[in-house]
Steps between C-alpha positions, in 0.01 A plus 500: 500500500356839397265348245336260743141561614280339762292196414140586424238415759331165440313481828147474357611284209678274748187467712290422193755241390490326837119491480515374141716204605195370684294506182734421210803269445803714573268794558457567126291399201795484259848390615716788373296744709649352818824704450710185562763620250540850645521669840208562732135402506266549204342840450121497509381741232199720566466695177663603175472802276685564175857372563475509880409255777419555868534225760320440830762706686447801275827456311486627142690328216561549132394163361705304243328166564172617341312192625773293332468681168140548388452850644658661196272801558578519870263471793145632511493615137193723467376354169522143630344598832205670330443202270501262797266724702254518211494120473462454877162672475391233250635189672814313599460163330243326284659175379352590161623685190516879494574751225806606699671170411449573131629854535821403682564206267461726196737754653765229552461309173463802271830639632693170507598331174610187688150402620176400328297374796537513877340350810479702823593331829558626854880499532830459321546157657162390363586641157823300482338184638234527231756566227689183600178298488419643157848412372467142624147465367589642160819298445395179674834507682576522873846645559574868558841668479565793732810694597678528832438848635164547330197507730157423355274496803432226752322234293634147553643455150725803533593510867820311427872564499792351308680189612870441428618463142449672167142383447301382801146412587370755746530439869217632715579835660199470729362230723168374371598485133485135388825365360309376197391858420853636531632227275292636213695828524854521364711782642807644326716808535424814303721604210623145440447399138647152546265417786196591289629290211559206731148528642348467156737220405414302812124570509422586139132403487418554868534875549176696497656843556797708601403777742711806574434836662489766228806642673586299813437745784401292801852394596701804407465665160644240262472672162534246218654579162266506200699221333419264788130583496494453121672163552228391744235600248667304221572180691149477645349541153731238355393249766127565508514656848350830611683807629332671796594853605413565865454877487349543844782748575609619156155524343398867470829595670734487199226644283138416424613183321763409760801277441345346189533836327838572665648182352276504192407137567156341466446269799231235473341596833545816710397551862435828683435596861330770701644792306211443255262582786679808629636288786175316579508116534477396135702337224452355154657269248473529125606346172383453142137430415600146409671427832232666711230295323621208713381674819161397644221548400637497143752223565603230741741694722299595809555826687248704696470762774211666682694825530646488148413831335400653835327832414693711752834370368382549141401861570837568661679335209317703237596822678863393548570362153328798335770716657781261401377500141542878469767616260840556658419340838771234487760722334470754780508236775808330355678833458427582864633161608817528293581844641444369854719195442777691324548744788542209739735321260713814472535515877588130520770552236633809676532310828614178330247299701454131421134518407315485169168656412314309229194646331243437229188704433394642838655212698834512683709272723805545721755217493798520733756357260766605250334297222368730228259235373289250698277272294475191723383442856826326593695814409345689791728498804283400794737653756453841336149512644654609830585828327142537386375447857700801614391706202134411555514604866674829421251581225201430726650729760515771231144449381564276198306172465664220300388136488615303809741274311813562297369262233203726433498773236385860540248693293453860393142618460350789309412648839863549605581871482842642430512604864428138603777372274754762609434420868539130426828548314648689794377233744651224284834679485516532880384140548767369262762704687395321820494158331857545375636689801 
């Protein structure tokens, strides 16, 4: 076929991967990096700049993974880099308060009407784990409701999947999670009003919280209707339960106030991930003054961390969020994303290909289906991932880096130039031609 190109060289990456297998389970420090869902061995990245990545073999890529979302300003942003360098001269970690924590907290809270107090932690997983503990401590209840297709990190309470039936206690999705832990988590399908009603009928005074991704984006992009989110807010209030928005992906992606502002809903607790640190290992959770007063040392819900409020991450976060808070930042980024997506959609329509491109804010997702709306995990056709495998390989061969799984979303950053986007659109067109040849 005229459009076909040679596979990129992965010789050095392959050698590094073989070496890594001797050090790490599966040769990686996070499972999706193993490239099990796509062709070839993982690429070992050497450096990034703006919207571009270079691997160990010298291959250059336009990056749409963006470290799984938080690099909304691209790689090696000069303002973040300078802030980090300035802090490095002063020290890496103190395990004690710094003025930087105050400055970043003020920047977040003063620009977010949905928060009154926050607590910094070291990751999104830790933020969600702490939010769950706060919900249980505040309500005096044990059970958590989560949704199939929403990922909230790898803490025991949430590393569960649905069993069979409308409303089921979670079944462990990982060895090492005690059955008793999983049984405190109830898992239901998204966008199912009756299932939520049944949960509260069956366990009326036992549910501490309902947790949902601001917009589910860890298992496809499952955009929920406002009416459903409003329904969750109402039924939790009526039953004395809390509503937790996990905004590790959507926070500061859909706007400075994230999905809470998008849906105009006040969650009880909100969690954020490393986007608040410019991509550094950091996260936070926040709520009202009244709720947060239950966190130690003010209250009885214990949570601590030596690296919480790490000064290097705080410095990076101040630099990053100061840019995001500038007037017009999100409007421009969303406009760029919509123009990018629309050109691809037009080509798909012209060719009558069976693929949908879903988008919200600066996030997008390819689904190889004829369904124009996907709101639940069980609506994703697993077999369609074979199409994504081909597309992923063809895009890599043309210098475009997407996440190594068809369930993962893509991200546009402010560092993507029009030239980057135009090159990507052409590569996507050719790759789709090959997929559907």
